C-alpha positions, 0 to 999 in steps of 0.5 A: 499499499505504502509503495503504491501511495509513493508511486501515485505521488510520484506520478502526479508530480510528473504530470503536473510539471514537477520533477522528482529527484533523490538525495542522501547522505549519511545513510539518509535518503529523502526526495525532493519534489521540484515544482515549476517556477520554484528552485529545489534547496534544502533547509538546514537548521542547527539547534545550538544550546548555549547554556546547559545549566552546567556550562554557559557560552558567552555571546562573544565567543558565540560570535566569534564561532560564527565568524569562524566556522559558519561565515568561513562555509557559508559566505552567501548567507545564513540566519540566526535566531535567539531562542529557548532550549527546553529538555528533561535531564535524564539524572534528575528527570527535572526540566531544563531551560537553556539560552540557545541559537537556531541557525538557518542555512539554505543550500543546494543539498549536494555532499559538499554543503551537507559535509560543510554542515557537519563541520560546523557541527563537529567544531561546535562540540570540540569548540565548547565541549558541549553535545547540545546540538540537533540538525534538521534537514528538510527539502525547500522550495526557493522563489 
């Protein structure tokens, strides 16, 4: 049943002037449906916690990280939003709130761009000794 639904969606996309392309990175595969008049891109969101209750990354250190690690890899631009991360600490079963940033990067979804994002995440962990991050990659139609 699932395969027939996918086949119908692909057929409908093809008949409506859309095209379907497959992408994969690190054994995760997804399909992008290209709609006429829109460019096919990938939107990556990096959720970076700056205060995990034990350690706090200063605004100055984060700004330096952005200049050194993100601007150098995506000089065409990106967006950063401030937020509050919420999670439950398993050791105490208590709710935690910490200062965080969400970095939004629109890119072509090819291996080079995905590798640059992997490098950013790795540098964040290495620079600050924190594994408090989340990455979300989603297909995006850009006009």
